[in-house]
C-alpha positions as CSV (number, residue, x, y, z in Angstrom):
1,T,87.1,66.0,96.9
2,L,84.1,68.3,96.5
3,A,84.0,71.7,94.8
4,Q,82.6,73.1,98.1
5,K,85.1,73.7,100.9
6,K,84.6,74.3,104.6
7,P,82.9,76.2,106.1
8,D,80.3,75.0,103.6
9,P,78.6,72.0,105.1
10,A,78.8,69.9,101.9
11,P,82.0,68.1,102.8
12,V,80.7,67.1,106.2
13,L,77.3,66.0,104.8
14,H,79.1,64.1,102.0
15,A,81.2,62.2,104.6
16,C,78.1,61.4,106.7
17,A,76.3,60.0,103.6
18,A,79.4,58.0,102.5
19,L,79.6,56.4,106.0
20,G,75.8,56.0,106.3
21,I,75.7,58.0,109.5
22,A,73.1,60.7,110.2
23,P,74.5,64.1,110.8
24,D,72.7,64.3,114.2
25,A,74.6,61.2,115.2
26,T,78.0,62.6,114.1
27,L,80.8,64.3,116.0
28,F,83.2,66.6,114.1
29,V,86.6,67.3,115.7
30,G,88.4,70.2,114.3
31,D,91.3,72.7,114.9
32,D,90.0,75.6,112.9
33,R,87.0,78.0,112.9
34,R,85.9,76.6,109.4
35,D,85.7,73.1,110.9
36,V,83.3,74.2,113.7
37,E,81.3,76.4,111.2
38,A,81.0,73.5,108.7
39,G,80.0,71.1,111.4
40,R,77.4,73.4,112.9
41,A,75.9,74.2,109.4
42,A,75.7,70.4,108.7
43,G,73.9,69.8,112.0
44,V,76.7,67.7,113.7
45,S,78.1,68.1,117.1
46,T,81.5,69.8,117.2
47,I,84.6,69.6,119.3
48,A,87.3,72.2,118.9
49,V,90.9,71.4,119.9
50,G,93.3,74.0,121.1
51,W,96.2,72.7,119.0
52,G,96.9,72.0,115.3
53,Y,96.7,74.2,112.3
54,S,94.5,76.9,113.7
55,S,95.1,80.6,112.9
56,G,96.0,81.5,116.4
57,E,92.4,82.5,117.2
58,N,90.8,81.5,120.6
59,P,88.8,78.3,119.8
60,A,86.2,79.3,122.4
61,D,85.3,82.2,120.0
62,W,84.1,79.6,117.5
63,Q,81.4,78.4,119.8
64,P,82.0,74.6,119.5
65,D,79.8,72.3,121.5
66,V,82.9,71.2,123.4
67,L,86.4,72.7,123.6
68,V,89.5,70.7,124.7
69,Q,93.1,71.8,125.1
70,T,94.9,68.5,125.3
71,P,94.7,65.1,123.6
72,A,93.9,63.6,127.0
73,Q,90.9,66.0,127.3
74,L,89.8,64.9,123.8
75,A,90.0,61.2,124.7
76,Q,88.0,62.0,127.8
77,A,85.4,63.9,125.8
78,L,85.1,60.9,123.5
79,G,84.6,58.6,126.4
80,F,88.0,56.8,126.0
81,A,89.6,58.0,129.3
82,A,88.6,58.4,132.9
């Protein structure tokens, strides 16, 4: 756990470093504005999902790279489904 919390990019960058993956080769999937903001600030691609712990905001307003509304759409966006 880091002292910095999302939307600070530090947690995302820490995870990238721990996994040995460059931020520009990383995809962050989140259900809250802070997830998308942290991902964008860290230089990773972002997918916002329209379910989960969000505050009820419209995820499109967060300006993710990709927005999905169902788990099937997420699987498709990740290349796991036709």
